[in-house]
SEVEXVO-652460 format. One record per residue: residue in three letters; y, x, z of N, C-alpha, C in turn. Coordinates in steps of 0.2 Angstrom, whole numbers. Each point is the difference from the previous one (the first is absolute). Layout:
% residues N
<r><res>ALA</res><n_Y>Y</n_Y><n_X>X</n_X><n_Z>Z</n_Z><ca_Y>Y</ca_Y><ca_X>X</ca_X><ca_Z>Z</ca_Z><c_Y>Y</c_Y><c_X>X</c_X><c_Z>Z</c_Z></r>
...
END
This chain:
% residues 103
<r><res>VAL</res><n_Y>-6</n_Y><n_X>4</n_X><n_Z>0</n_Z><ca_Y>6</ca_Y><ca_X>-4</ca_X><ca_Z>0</ca_Z><c_Y>6</c_Y><c_X>4</c_X><c_Z>0</c_Z></r>
<r><res>GLU</res><n_Y>0</n_Y><n_X>5</n_X><n_Z>4</n_Z><ca_Y>6</ca_Y><ca_X>5</ca_X><ca_Z>1</ca_Z><c_Y>1</c_Y><c_X>4</c_X><c_Z>-7</c_Z></r>
<r><res>PHE</res><n_Y>-6</n_Y><n_X>2</n_X><n_Z>-2</n_Z><ca_Y>0</ca_Y><ca_X>4</ca_X><ca_Z>-6</ca_Z><c_Y>3</c_Y><c_X>-4</c_X><c_Z>-6</c_Z></r>
<r><res>ALA</res><n_Y>-1</n_Y><n_X>-6</n_X><n_Z>-1</n_Z><ca_Y>2</ca_Y><ca_X>-4</ca_X><ca_Z>-5</ca_Z><c_Y>8</c_Y><c_X>-1</c_X><c_Z>1</c_Z></r>
<r><res>GLU</res><n_Y>2</n_Y><n_X>-1</n_X><n_Z>6</n_Z><ca_Y>7</ca_Y><ca_X>-1</ca_X><ca_Z>1</ca_Z><c_Y>4</c_Y><c_X>7</c_X><c_Z>-2</c_Z></r>
<r><res>LEU</res><n_Y>-3</n_Y><n_X>5</n_X><n_Z>2</n_Z><ca_Y>3</ca_Y><ca_X>7</ca_X><ca_Z>-2</ca_Z><c_Y>0</c_Y><c_X>0</c_X><c_Z>-8</c_Z></r>
<r><res>GLU</res><n_Y>-5</n_Y><n_X>-1</n_X><n_Z>-3</n_Z><ca_Y>0</ca_Y><ca_X>0</ca_X><ca_Z>-7</ca_Z><c_Y>5</c_Y><c_X>-4</c_X><c_Z>-3</c_Z></r>
<r><res>SER</res><n_Y>1</n_Y><n_X>-6</n_X><n_Z>2</n_Z><ca_Y>5</ca_Y><ca_X>-5</ca_X><ca_Z>-3</ca_Z><c_Y>7</c_Y><c_X>2</c_X><c_Z>2</c_Z></r>
<r><res>SER</res><n_Y>1</n_Y><n_X>3</n_X><n_Z>6</n_Z><ca_Y>6</ca_Y><ca_X>3</ca_X><ca_Z>2</ca_Z><c_Y>2</c_Y><c_X>6</c_X><c_Z>-5</c_Z></r>
<r><res>LEU</res><n_Y>-4</n_Y><n_X>4</n_X><n_Z>-1</n_Z><ca_Y>1</ca_Y><ca_X>6</ca_X><ca_Z>-4</ca_Z><c_Y>1</c_Y><c_X>-2</c_X><c_Z>-8</c_Z></r>
<r><res>ALA</res><n_Y>-3</n_Y><n_X>-5</n_X><n_Z>-2</n_Z><ca_Y>1</ca_Y><ca_X>-3</ca_X><ca_Z>-7</ca_Z><c_Y>7</c_Y><c_X>-3</c_X><c_Z>0</c_Z></r>
<r><res>SER</res><n_Y>2</n_Y><n_X>-4</n_X><n_Z>5</n_Z><ca_Y>7</ca_Y><ca_X>-3</ca_X><ca_Z>0</ca_Z><c_Y>5</c_Y><c_X>6</c_X><c_Z>0</c_Z></r>
<r><res>GLU</res><n_Y>-1</n_Y><n_X>5</n_X><n_Z>4</n_Z><ca_Y>5</ca_Y><ca_X>5</ca_X><ca_Z>0</ca_Z><c_Y>0</c_Y><c_X>4</c_X><c_Z>-6</c_Z></r>
<r><res>ALA</res><n_Y>-5</n_Y><n_X>1</n_X><n_Z>-4</n_Z><ca_Y>0</ca_Y><ca_X>4</ca_X><ca_Z>-6</ca_Z><c_Y>3</c_Y><c_X>-5</c_X><c_Z>-5</c_Z></r>
<r><res>LYS</res><n_Y>-1</n_Y><n_X>-6</n_X><n_Z>0</n_Z><ca_Y>3</ca_Y><ca_X>-5</ca_X><ca_Z>-5</ca_Z><c_Y>8</c_Y><c_X>0</c_X><c_Z>1</c_Z></r>
<r><res>GLU</res><n_Y>2</n_Y><n_X>0</n_X><n_Z>6</n_Z><ca_Y>7</ca_Y><ca_X>0</ca_X><ca_Z>2</ca_Z><c_Y>3</c_Y><c_X>7</c_X><c_Z>-3</c_Z></r>
<r><res>ALA</res><n_Y>-3</n_Y><n_X>5</n_X><n_Z>1</n_Z><ca_Y>2</ca_Y><ca_X>7</ca_X><ca_Z>-2</ca_Z><c_Y>1</c_Y><c_X>0</c_X><c_Z>-7</c_Z></r>
<r><res>SER</res><n_Y>-5</n_Y><n_X>-2</n_X><n_Z>-4</n_Z><ca_Y>0</ca_Y><ca_X>0</ca_X><ca_Z>-7</ca_Z><c_Y>5</c_Y><c_X>-5</c_X><c_Z>-3</c_Z></r>
<r><res>SER</res><n_Y>1</n_Y><n_X>-6</n_X><n_Z>3</n_Z><ca_Y>5</ca_Y><ca_X>-4</ca_X><ca_Z>-2</ca_Z><c_Y>7</c_Y><c_X>2</c_X><c_Z>1</c_Z></r>
<r><res>SER</res><n_Y>1</n_Y><n_X>4</n_X><n_Z>5</n_Z><ca_Y>7</ca_Y><ca_X>2</ca_X><ca_Z>2</ca_Z><c_Y>2</c_Y><c_X>7</c_X><c_Z>-3</c_Z></r>
<r><res>GLY</res><n_Y>-5</n_Y><n_X>3</n_X><n_Z>-4</n_Z><ca_Y>1</ca_Y><ca_X>6</ca_X><ca_Z>-3</ca_Z><c_Y>-1</c_Y><c_X>6</c_X><c_Z>5</c_Z></r>
<r><res>GLY</res><n_Y>-1</n_Y><n_X>-1</n_X><n_Z>6</n_Z><ca_Y>-1</ca_Y><ca_X>5</ca_X><ca_Z>5</ca_Z><c_Y>-6</c_Y><c_X>3</c_X><c_Z>-1</c_Z></r>
<r><res>LYS</res><n_Y>-1</n_Y><n_X>6</n_X><n_Z>3</n_Z><ca_Y>-6</ca_Y><ca_X>4</ca_X><ca_Z>0</ca_Z><c_Y>-4</c_Y><c_X>-1</c_X><c_Z>7</c_Z></r>
<r><res>SER</res><n_Y>-6</n_Y><n_X>1</n_X><n_Z>0</n_Z><ca_Y>-4</ca_Y><ca_X>-1</ca_X><ca_Z>6</ca_Z><c_Y>-4</c_Y><c_X>6</c_X><c_Z>1</c_Z></r>
<r><res>GLY</res><n_Y>-2</n_Y><n_X>1</n_X><n_Z>6</n_Z><ca_Y>-5</ca_Y><ca_X>5</ca_X><ca_Z>2</ca_Z><c_Y>4</c_Y><c_X>7</c_X><c_Z>0</c_Z></r>
<r><res>TRP</res><n_Y>-4</n_Y><n_X>5</n_X><n_Z>-2</n_Z><ca_Y>3</ca_Y><ca_X>7</ca_X><ca_Z>0</ca_Z><c_Y>6</c_Y><c_X>0</c_X><c_Z>-5</c_Z></r>
<r><res>ALA</res><n_Y>0</n_Y><n_X>-3</n_X><n_Z>-5</n_Z><ca_Y>6</ca_Y><ca_X>0</ca_X><ca_Z>-5</ca_Z><c_Y>6</c_Y><c_X>-2</c_X><c_Z>3</c_Z></r>
<r><res>ALA</res><n_Y>0</n_Y><n_X>-4</n_X><n_Z>5</n_Z><ca_Y>6</ca_Y><ca_X>-3</ca_X><ca_Z>3</ca_Z><c_Y>4</c_Y><c_X>6</c_X><c_Z>4</c_Z></r>
<r><res>LEU</res><n_Y>-4</n_Y><n_X>5</n_X><n_Z>2</n_Z><ca_Y>4</ca_Y><ca_X>6</ca_X><ca_Z>3</ca_Z><c_Y>4</c_Y><c_X>4</c_X><c_Z>-4</c_Z></r>
<r><res>ALA</res><n_Y>-1</n_Y><n_X>-1</n_X><n_Z>-7</n_Z><ca_Y>4</ca_Y><ca_X>4</ca_X><ca_Z>-4</ca_Z><c_Y>7</c_Y><c_X>-3</c_X><c_Z>-2</c_Z></r>
<r><res>GLU</res><n_Y>0</n_Y><n_X>-6</n_X><n_Z>2</n_Z><ca_Y>7</ca_Y><ca_X>-4</ca_X><ca_Z>-1</ca_Z><c_Y>5</c_Y><c_X>3</c_X><c_Z>4</c_Z></r>
<r><res>PRO</res><n_Y>6</n_Y><n_X>0</n_X><n_Z>-3</n_Z><ca_Y>6</ca_Y><ca_X>4</ca_X><ca_Z>3</ca_Z><c_Y>2</c_Y><c_X>-3</c_X><c_Z>7</c_Z></r>
<r><res>ARG</res><n_Y>-1</n_Y><n_X>-6</n_X><n_Z>1</n_Z><ca_Y>2</ca_Y><ca_X>-3</ca_X><ca_Z>7</ca_Z><c_Y>-5</c_Y><c_X>3</c_X><c_Z>5</c_Z></r>
<r><res>PHE</res><n_Y>-6</n_Y><n_X>3</n_X><n_Z>-1</n_Z><ca_Y>-4</ca_Y><ca_X>2</ca_X><ca_Z>5</ca_Z><c_Y>0</c_Y><c_X>8</c_X><c_Z>0</c_Z></r>
<r><res>ARG</res><n_Y>4</n_Y><n_X>3</n_X><n_Z>-4</n_Z><ca_Y>-1</ca_Y><ca_X>7</ca_X><ca_Z>-1</ca_Z><c_Y>3</c_Y><c_X>4</c_X><c_Z>7</c_Z></r>
<r><res>LYS</res><n_Y>6</n_Y><n_X>-3</n_X><n_Z>2</n_Z><ca_Y>3</ca_Y><ca_X>3</ca_X><ca_Z>6</ca_Z><c_Y>-5</c_Y><c_X>-1</c_X><c_Z>6</c_Z></r>
<r><res>LEU</res><n_Y>-2</n_Y><n_X>-6</n_X><n_Z>1</n_Z><ca_Y>-5</ca_Y><ca_X>-2</ca_X><ca_Z>5</ca_Z><c_Y>-6</c_Y><c_X>4</c_X><c_Z>0</c_Z></r>
<r><res>LEU</res><n_Y>-3</n_Y><n_X>1</n_X><n_Z>-6</n_Z><ca_Y>-6</ca_Y><ca_X>4</ca_X><ca_Z>-1</ca_Z><c_Y>2</c_Y><c_X>8</c_X><c_Z>2</c_Z></r>
<r><res>ALA</res><n_Y>5</n_Y><n_X>2</n_X><n_Z>-2</n_Z><ca_Y>2</ca_Y><ca_X>7</ca_X><ca_Z>2</ca_Z><c_Y>1</c_Y><c_X>1</c_X><c_Z>7</c_Z></r>
<r><res>LEU</res><n_Y>3</n_Y><n_X>-5</n_X><n_Z>4</n_Z><ca_Y>1</ca_Y><ca_X>0</ca_X><ca_Z>7</ca_Z><c_Y>-7</c_Y><c_X>0</c_X><c_Z>3</c_Z></r>
<r><res>VAL</res><n_Y>-4</n_Y><n_X>-4</n_X><n_Z>-2</n_Z><ca_Y>-7</ca_Y><ca_X>-1</ca_X><ca_Z>4</ca_Z><c_Y>-4</c_Y><c_X>7</c_X><c_Z>-1</c_Z></r>
<r><res>VAL</res><n_Y>0</n_Y><n_X>2</n_X><n_Z>-6</n_Z><ca_Y>-4</ca_Y><ca_X>7</ca_X><ca_Z>-2</ca_Z><c_Y>4</c_Y><c_X>5</c_X><c_Z>4</c_Z></r>
<r><res>SER</res><n_Y>6</n_Y><n_X>1</n_X><n_Z>1</n_Z><ca_Y>3</ca_Y><ca_X>5</ca_X><ca_Z>3</ca_Z><c_Y>-1</c_Y><c_X>0</c_X><c_Z>8</c_Z></r>
<r><res>LEU</res><n_Y>0</n_Y><n_X>-6</n_X><n_Z>3</n_Z><ca_Y>-2</ca_Y><ca_X>-1</ca_X><ca_Z>7</ca_Z><c_Y>-7</c_Y><c_X>2</c_X><c_Z>1</c_Z></r>
<r><res>GLN</res><n_Y>-4</n_Y><n_X>-2</n_X><n_Z>-4</n_Z><ca_Y>-7</ca_Y><ca_X>2</ca_X><ca_Z>1</ca_Z><c_Y>-1</c_Y><c_X>8</c_X><c_Z>-1</c_Z></r>
<r><res>ALA</res><n_Y>3</n_Y><n_X>3</n_X><n_Z>-4</n_Z><ca_Y>0</ca_Y><ca_X>7</ca_X><ca_Z>-1</ca_Z><c_Y>3</c_Y><c_X>4</c_X><c_Z>6</c_Z></r>
<r><res>LEU</res><n_Y>5</n_Y><n_X>-3</n_X><n_Z>2</n_Z><ca_Y>3</ca_Y><ca_X>3</ca_X><ca_Z>6</ca_Z><c_Y>-4</c_Y><c_X>0</c_X><c_Z>6</c_Z></r>
<r><res>GLN</res><n_Y>-3</n_Y><n_X>-6</n_X><n_Z>1</n_Z><ca_Y>-5</ca_Y><ca_X>-1</ca_X><ca_Z>6</ca_Z><c_Y>-6</c_Y><c_X>5</c_X><c_Z>-1</c_Z></r>
<r><res>GLN</res><n_Y>-2</n_Y><n_X>1</n_X><n_Z>-6</n_Z><ca_Y>-6</ca_Y><ca_X>5</ca_X><ca_Z>0</ca_Z><c_Y>2</c_Y><c_X>7</c_X><c_Z>1</c_Z></r>
<r><res>LEU</res><n_Y>6</n_Y><n_X>2</n_X><n_Z>-3</n_Z><ca_Y>3</ca_Y><ca_X>6</ca_X><ca_Z>1</ca_Z><c_Y>3</c_Y><c_X>2</c_X><c_Z>7</c_Z></r>
<r><res>SER</res><n_Y>1</n_Y><n_X>-5</n_X><n_Z>4</n_Z><ca_Y>2</ca_Y><ca_X>1</ca_X><ca_Z>7</ca_Z><c_Y>-5</c_Y><c_X>3</c_X><c_Z>4</c_Z></r>
<r><res>GLY</res><n_Y>-6</n_Y><n_X>0</n_X><n_Z>-1</n_Z><ca_Y>-6</ca_Y><ca_X>3</ca_X><ca_Z>3</ca_Z><c_Y>-3</c_Y><c_X>-4</c_X><c_Z>6</c_Z></r>
<r><res>ILE</res><n_Y>2</n_Y><n_X>-6</n_X><n_Z>0</n_Z><ca_Y>-3</ca_Y><ca_X>-5</ca_X><ca_Z>5</ca_Z><c_Y>-8</c_Y><c_X>0</c_X><c_Z>0</c_Z></r>
<r><res>ASN</res><n_Y>-3</n_Y><n_X>1</n_X><n_Z>-6</n_Z><ca_Y>-7</ca_Y><ca_X>1</ca_X><ca_Z>0</ca_Z><c_Y>-3</c_Y><c_X>5</c_X><c_Z>4</c_Z></r>
<r><res>ALA</res><n_Y>4</n_Y><n_X>6</n_X><n_Z>0</n_Z><ca_Y>-2</ca_Y><ca_X>6</ca_X><ca_Z>4</ca_Z><c_Y>0</c_Y><c_X>-1</c_X><c_Z>7</c_Z></r>
<r><res>VAL</res><n_Y>5</n_Y><n_X>-4</n_X><n_Z>2</n_Z><ca_Y>1</ca_Y><ca_X>-2</ca_X><ca_Z>7</ca_Z><c_Y>-6</c_Y><c_X>-4</c_X><c_Z>3</c_Z></r>
<r><res>VAL</res><n_Y>-1</n_Y><n_X>-5</n_X><n_Z>-4</n_Z><ca_Y>-6</ca_Y><ca_X>-5</ca_X><ca_Z>1</ca_Z><c_Y>-6</c_Y><c_X>4</c_X><c_Z>0</c_Z></r>
<r><res>TYR</res><n_Y>-1</n_Y><n_X>4</n_X><n_Z>-4</n_Z><ca_Y>-7</ca_Y><ca_X>4</ca_X><ca_Z>-1</ca_Z><c_Y>-1</c_Y><c_X>5</c_X><c_Z>6</c_Z></r>
<r><res>TYR</res><n_Y>6</n_Y><n_X>3</n_X><n_Z>2</n_Z><ca_Y>-1</ca_Y><ca_X>5</ca_X><ca_Z>6</ca_Z><c_Y>1</c_Y><c_X>-3</c_X><c_Z>7</c_Z></r>
<r><res>THR</res><n_Y>1</n_Y><n_X>-6</n_X><n_Z>0</n_Z><ca_Y>1</ca_Y><ca_X>-3</ca_X><ca_Z>7</ca_Z><c_Y>-5</c_Y><c_X>1</c_X><c_Z>5</c_Z></r>
<r><res>PRO</res><n_Y>-7</n_Y><n_X>-1</n_X><n_Z>-2</n_Z><ca_Y>-5</ca_Y><ca_X>2</ca_X><ca_Z>5</ca_Z><c_Y>0</c_Y><c_X>7</c_X><c_Z>2</c_Z></r>
<r><res>GLN</res><n_Y>1</n_Y><n_X>5</n_X><n_Z>-4</n_Z><ca_Y>0</ca_Y><ca_X>7</ca_X><ca_Z>2</ca_Z><c_Y>6</c_Y><c_X>1</c_X><c_Z>4</c_Z></r>
<r><res>THR</res><n_Y>6</n_Y><n_X>-3</n_X><n_Z>-1</n_Z><ca_Y>6</ca_Y><ca_X>2</ca_X><ca_Z>4</ca_Z><c_Y>-1</c_Y><c_X>-3</c_X><c_Z>7</c_Z></r>
<r><res>LEU</res><n_Y>-3</n_Y><n_X>-6</n_X><n_Z>0</n_Z><ca_Y>-1</ca_Y><ca_X>-3</ca_X><ca_Z>7</ca_Z><c_Y>-5</c_Y><c_X>4</c_X><c_Z>4</c_Z></r>
<r><res>LYS</res><n_Y>-5</n_Y><n_X>3</n_X><n_Z>-4</n_Z><ca_Y>-5</ca_Y><ca_X>4</ca_X><ca_Z>4</ca_Z><c_Y>3</c_Y><c_X>6</c_X><c_Z>2</c_Z></r>
<r><res>ALA</res><n_Y>5</n_Y><n_X>3</n_X><n_Z>-4</n_Z><ca_Y>3</ca_Y><ca_X>6</ca_X><ca_Z>2</ca_Z><c_Y>4</c_Y><c_X>0</c_X><c_Z>6</c_Z></r>
<r><res>VAL</res><n_Y>4</n_Y><n_X>-6</n_X><n_Z>1</n_Z><ca_Y>4</ca_Y><ca_X>-1</ca_X><ca_Z>6</ca_Z><c_Y>-3</c_Y><c_X>-3</c_X><c_Z>6</c_Z></r>
<r><res>GLY</res><n_Y>-7</n_Y><n_X>-1</n_X><n_Z>0</n_Z><ca_Y>-4</ca_Y><ca_X>-1</ca_X><ca_Z>6</ca_Z><c_Y>-1</c_Y><c_X>-8</c_X><c_Z>1</c_Z></r>
<r><res>VAL</res><n_Y>1</n_Y><n_X>-4</n_X><n_Z>-5</n_Z><ca_Y>-1</ca_Y><ca_X>-7</ca_X><ca_Z>1</ca_Z><c_Y>-7</c_Y><c_X>-2</c_X><c_Z>2</c_Z></r>
<r><res>PRO</res><n_Y>-5</n_Y><n_X>4</n_X><n_Z>-3</n_Z><ca_Y>-7</ca_Y><ca_X>-2</ca_X><ca_Z>2</ca_Z><c_Y>-1</c_Y><c_X>0</c_X><c_Z>8</c_Z></r>
<r><res>MET</res><n_Y>4</n_Y><n_X>4</n_X><n_Z>4</n_Z><ca_Y>-1</ca_Y><ca_X>0</ca_X><ca_Z>7</ca_Z><c_Y>1</c_Y><c_X>-7</c_X><c_Z>3</c_Z></r>
<r><res>LEU</res><n_Y>4</n_Y><n_X>-4</n_X><n_Z>-3</n_Z><ca_Y>1</ca_Y><ca_X>-6</ca_X><ca_Z>2</ca_Z><c_Y>-6</c_Y><c_X>-5</c_X><c_Z>0</c_Z></r>
<r><res>PHE</res><n_Y>-4</n_Y><n_X>2</n_X><n_Z>-5</n_Z><ca_Y>-6</ca_Y><ca_X>-5</ca_X><ca_Z>-1</ca_Z><c_Y>-6</c_Y><c_X>3</c_X><c_Z>2</c_Z></r>
<r><res>GLN</res><n_Y>0</n_Y><n_X>6</n_X><n_Z>3</n_Z><ca_Y>-7</ca_Y><ca_X>3</ca_X><ca_Z>2</ca_Z><c_Y>-3</c_Y><c_X>-4</c_X><c_Z>6</c_Z></r>
<r><res>ARG</res><n_Y>4</n_Y><n_X>-3</n_X><n_Z>4</n_Z><ca_Y>-3</ca_Y><ca_X>-4</ca_X><ca_Z>5</ca_Z><c_Y>-4</c_Y><c_X>-6</c_X><c_Z>-2</c_Z></r>
<r><res>PHE</res><n_Y>1</n_Y><n_X>-2</n_X><n_Z>-6</n_Z><ca_Y>-3</ca_Y><ca_X>-5</ca_X><ca_Z>-3</ca_Z><c_Y>-6</c_Y><c_X>2</c_X><c_Z>-4</c_Z></r>
<r><res>GLY</res><n_Y>-2</n_Y><n_X>6</n_X><n_Z>0</n_Z><ca_Y>-5</ca_Y><ca_X>3</ca_X><ca_Z>-4</ca_Z><c_Y>1</c_Y><c_X>2</c_X><c_Z>-7</c_Z></r>
<r><res>PHE</res><n_Y>6</n_Y><n_X>0</n_X><n_Z>-2</n_Z><ca_Y>1</ca_Y><ca_X>2</ca_X><ca_Z>-7</ca_Z><c_Y>0</c_Y><c_X>8</c_X><c_Z>-1</c_Z></r>
<r><res>GLY</res><n_Y>-2</n_Y><n_X>3</n_X><n_Z>-5</n_Z><ca_Y>1</ca_Y><ca_X>7</ca_X><ca_Z>-2</ca_Z><c_Y>6</c_Y><c_X>1</c_X><c_Z>-3</c_Z></r>
<r><res>ASP</res><n_Y>2</n_Y><n_X>6</n_X><n_Z>-1</n_Z><ca_Y>7</ca_Y><ca_X>2</ca_X><ca_Z>-3</ca_Z><c_Y>1</c_Y><c_X>-4</c_X><c_Z>-7</c_Z></r>
<r><res>ASN</res><n_Y>-5</n_Y><n_X>1</n_X><n_Z>-4</n_Z><ca_Y>1</ca_Y><ca_X>-3</ca_X><ca_Z>-7</ca_Z><c_Y>1</c_Y><c_X>-8</c_X><c_Z>1</c_Z></r>
<r><res>SER</res><n_Y>-5</n_Y><n_X>-3</n_X><n_Z>3</n_Z><ca_Y>1</ca_Y><ca_X>-7</ca_X><ca_Z>1</ca_Z><c_Y>6</c_Y><c_X>-2</c_X><c_Z>4</c_Z></r>
<r><res>ALA</res><n_Y>2</n_Y><n_X>3</n_X><n_Z>5</n_Z><ca_Y>6</ca_Y><ca_X>-2</ca_X><ca_Z>3</ca_Z><c_Y>6</c_Y><c_X>1</c_X><c_Z>-4</c_Z></r>
<r><res>SER</res><n_Y>1</n_Y><n_X>5</n_X><n_Z>-4</n_Z><ca_Y>6</ca_Y><ca_X>1</ca_X><ca_Z>-5</ca_Z><c_Y>0</c_Y><c_X>-5</c_X><c_Z>-5</c_Z></r>
<r><res>LEU</res><n_Y>-6</n_Y><n_X>-2</n_X><n_Z>-3</n_Z><ca_Y>0</ca_Y><ca_X>-6</ca_X><ca_Z>-4</ca_Z><c_Y>1</c_Y><c_X>-7</c_X><c_Z>3</c_Z></r>
<r><res>LEU</res><n_Y>-2</n_Y><n_X>-1</n_X><n_Z>6</n_Z><ca_Y>2</ca_Y><ca_X>-6</ca_X><ca_Z>4</ca_Z><c_Y>8</c_Y><c_X>0</c_X><c_Z>1</c_Z></r>
<r><res>ALA</res><n_Y>2</n_Y><n_X>6</n_X><n_Z>2</n_Z><ca_Y>8</ca_Y><ca_X>0</ca_X><ca_Z>1</ca_Z><c_Y>3</c_Y><c_X>-1</c_X><c_Z>-7</c_Z></r>
<r><res>THR</res><n_Y>-2</n_Y><n_X>2</n_X><n_Z>-5</n_Z><ca_Y>3</ca_Y><ca_X>-1</ca_X><ca_Z>-7</ca_Z><c_Y>0</c_Y><c_X>-8</c_X><c_Z>-1</c_Z></r>
<r><res>MET</res><n_Y>-6</n_Y><n_X>-3</n_X><n_Z>1</n_Z><ca_Y>0</ca_Y><ca_X>-7</ca_X><ca_Z>-1</ca_Z><c_Y>5</c_Y><c_X>-4</c_X><c_Z>4</c_Z></r>
<r><res>LEU</res><n_Y>0</n_Y><n_X>2</n_X><n_Z>6</n_Z><ca_Y>5</ca_Y><ca_X>-3</ca_X><ca_Z>5</ca_Z><c_Y>7</c_Y><c_X>1</c_X><c_Z>-2</c_Z></r>
<r><res>ALA</res><n_Y>1</n_Y><n_X>6</n_X><n_Z>-3</n_Z><ca_Y>7</ca_Y><ca_X>1</ca_X><ca_Z>-2</ca_Z><c_Y>2</c_Y><c_X>-4</c_X><c_Z>-6</c_Z></r>
<r><res>TYR</res><n_Y>-5</n_Y><n_X>-2</n_X><n_Z>-4</n_Z><ca_Y>2</ca_Y><ca_X>-4</ca_X><ca_Z>-6</ca_Z><c_Y>-1</c_Y><c_X>-7</c_X><c_Z>1</c_Z></r>
<r><res>VAL</res><n_Y>-2</n_Y><n_X>-3</n_X><n_Z>5</n_Z><ca_Y>-1</ca_Y><ca_X>-7</ca_X><ca_Z>2</ca_Z><c_Y>7</c_Y><c_X>-3</c_X><c_Z>-1</c_Z></r>
<r><res>PRO</res><n_Y>5</n_Y><n_X>2</n_X><n_Z>2</n_Z><ca_Y>7</ca_Y><ca_X>-3</ca_X><ca_Z>-1</ca_Z><c_Y>2</c_Y><c_X>-1</c_X><c_Z>-7</c_Z></r>
<r><res>LYS</res><n_Y>-3</n_Y><n_X>4</n_X><n_Z>-4</n_Z><ca_Y>2</ca_Y><ca_X>-1</ca_X><ca_Z>-7</ca_Z><c_Y>-3</c_Y><c_X>-6</c_X><c_Z>-3</c_Z></r>
<r><res>ILE</res><n_Y>-5</n_Y><n_X>-3</n_X><n_Z>2</n_Z><ca_Y>-4</ca_Y><ca_X>-6</ca_X><ca_Z>-3</ca_Z><c_Y>5</c_Y><c_X>-6</c_X><c_Z>0</c_Z></r>
<r><res>PRO</res><n_Y>3</n_Y><n_X>-2</n_X><n_Z>6</n_Z><ca_Y>5</ca_Y><ca_X>-5</ca_X><ca_Z>0</ca_Z><c_Y>6</c_Y><c_X>1</c_X><c_Z>-5</c_Z></r>
<r><res>SER</res><n_Y>2</n_Y><n_X>6</n_X><n_Z>0</n_Z><ca_Y>6</ca_Y><ca_X>1</ca_X><ca_Z>-5</ca_Z><c_Y>-2</c_Y><c_X>-1</c_X><c_Z>-7</c_Z></r>
<r><res>LEU</res><n_Y>-6</n_Y><n_X>2</n_X><n_Z>-2</n_Z><ca_Y>-3</ca_Y><ca_X>-1</ca_X><ca_Z>-6</ca_Z><c_Y>-1</c_Y><c_X>-7</c_X><c_Z>-2</c_Z></r>
<r><res>LEU</res><n_Y>-2</n_Y><n_X>-4</n_X><n_Z>5</n_Z><ca_Y>-1</ca_Y><ca_X>-7</ca_X><ca_Z>-1</ca_Z><c_Y>7</c_Y><c_X>-4</c_X><c_Z>-1</c_Z></r>
<r><res>LEU</res><n_Y>5</n_Y><n_X>3</n_X><n_Z>3</n_Z><ca_Y>7</ca_Y><ca_X>-3</ca_X><ca_Z>0</ca_Z><c_Y>3</c_Y><c_X>1</c_X><c_Z>-7</c_Z></r>
<r><res>THR</res><n_Y>-2</n_Y><n_X>6</n_X><n_Z>-3</n_Z><ca_Y>2</ca_Y><ca_X>1</ca_X><ca_Z>-7</ca_Z><c_Y>-3</c_Y><c_X>-4</c_X><c_Z>-6</c_Z></r>
<r><res>MET</res><n_Y>-5</n_Y><n_X>-3</n_X><n_Z>2</n_Z><ca_Y>-4</ca_Y><ca_X>-4</ca_X><ca_Z>-6</ca_Z><c_Y>3</c_Y><c_X>-6</c_X><c_Z>-1</c_Z></r>
END
């Protein structure tokens, strides 16, 4: 039932786009009105990747292990590696609500 609704919706959108002379799909990104927006979006994504945040996320367990965070979890029976991974997960838990708010 949902699939049929999606197909009919796509068909009506394609019909509207062809009747109005507008492009649809990937071809629409080449239109002049979207060029500035596309350049902005691509630039922001490139800057995010070049900022090095992936390296920070990747090395968080090693950093927490080096500063002694595993000592906090030793009384619960966690080893150094397990404790640093647990601390990393706990540090990233506040990101989940903020991600949900952006959707």
